[in-house]
C-alpha positions as CSV (number, residue, x, y, z in Angstrom):
1,X,103.1,-30.2,6.5
2,X,102.3,-29.2,10.1
3,X,104.9,-27.4,12.1
4,X,103.4,-27.3,15.6
5,X,103.4,-30.3,17.8
6,X,99.6,-30.0,18.3
7,X,99.0,-29.7,14.5
8,X,101.1,-32.9,14.0
9,X,99.0,-34.7,16.6
10,X,95.8,-33.4,15.0
11,X,96.9,-34.8,11.7
12,X,97.6,-38.2,13.2
13,X,94.2,-38.3,14.8
14,X,92.5,-37.2,11.6
15,X,94.1,-40.0,9.6
16,X,93.2,-42.6,12.2
17,X,89.5,-41.4,12.4
18,X,89.3,-41.4,8.7
19,X,90.4,-45.0,8.5
20,X,87.7,-45.9,11.1
21,X,85.0,-44.0,9.2
22,X,86.0,-45.7,6.0
23,X,85.9,-49.1,7.6
24,X,82.4,-48.4,9.0
25,X,81.2,-47.2,5.6
26,X,82.6,-50.3,3.8
27,X,80.8,-52.6,6.3
28,X,77.6,-50.6,5.8
29,X,77.8,-50.7,2.0
30,X,78.5,-54.4,1.9
31,X,75.6,-55.2,4.4
32,X,73.2,-53.0,2.5
33,X,74.1,-54.7,-0.8
34,X,73.7,-58.1,0.7
35,X,70.3,-57.2,2.1
36,X,69.0,-55.7,-1.2
37,X,70.0,-58.9,-3.0
38,X,68.5,-61.2,-0.3
39,X,65.8,-59.2,1.7
40,X,65.0,-61.5,4.6
41,X,64.0,-60.5,8.1
42,X,67.3,-61.7,9.5
43,X,69.2,-59.6,6.9
44,X,66.9,-56.7,7.7
45,X,67.9,-56.7,11.3
46,X,71.6,-56.8,10.4
47,X,71.2,-53.9,7.9
48,X,69.3,-51.8,10.4
49,X,71.8,-52.5,13.1
50,X,74.8,-51.5,10.9
51,X,73.1,-48.3,9.7
52,X,72.2,-47.4,13.3
53,X,75.8,-47.9,14.4
54,X,77.1,-45.7,11.6
55,X,74.6,-42.9,12.6
56,X,75.6,-43.3,16.2
57,X,79.3,-42.8,15.3
58,X,78.3,-39.8,13.2
59,X,79.6,-41.4,10.0
60,X,76.2,-40.7,8.4
61,X,73.5,-38.3,9.4
62,X,70.6,-39.7,11.5
63,X,68.0,-38.6,8.9
64,X,69.9,-40.6,6.2
65,X,69.8,-43.6,8.5
66,X,66.1,-43.2,9.0
67,X,65.5,-43.0,5.2
68,X,67.6,-46.1,4.6
69,X,65.8,-48.0,7.3
70,X,62.4,-47.0,5.9
71,X,63.5,-48.3,2.5
72,X,64.7,-51.5,4.0
73,X,61.3,-52.1,5.8
74,X,59.5,-51.4,2.5
75,X,61.7,-53.8,0.6
76,X,61.4,-56.5,3.3
77,X,57.6,-56.3,3.4
78,X,57.1,-56.8,-0.4
79,X,56.7,-60.3,-1.6
80,X,59.6,-61.7,-3.6
81,X,59.1,-61.2,-7.3
82,X,58.3,-64.3,-9.3
83,X,60.5,-65.1,-12.2
84,X,58.6,-65.0,-15.6
85,X,58.3,-68.3,-17.4
86,X,60.1,-68.5,-20.7
87,X,57.9,-68.5,-23.8
88,X,58.6,-71.0,-26.5
């Protein structure tokens, strides 16, 4: 446990920032999952926006954000796979 007043404050700030970062990551994960299950242009914009916001807040690295967005664009540009007909 911290003894100094400044150490106590630093601990409080750290806990608060951690909760904000976890919330940002959760929103990002959920949005990415939704986009990958339903890759439309509207969902692409939302996913890119959320990833950019996380990178801006330094929750993820900017290069990781770029990699994710590249994969999103690749996924969105591919045509939707056709379901195979069942053989009798």
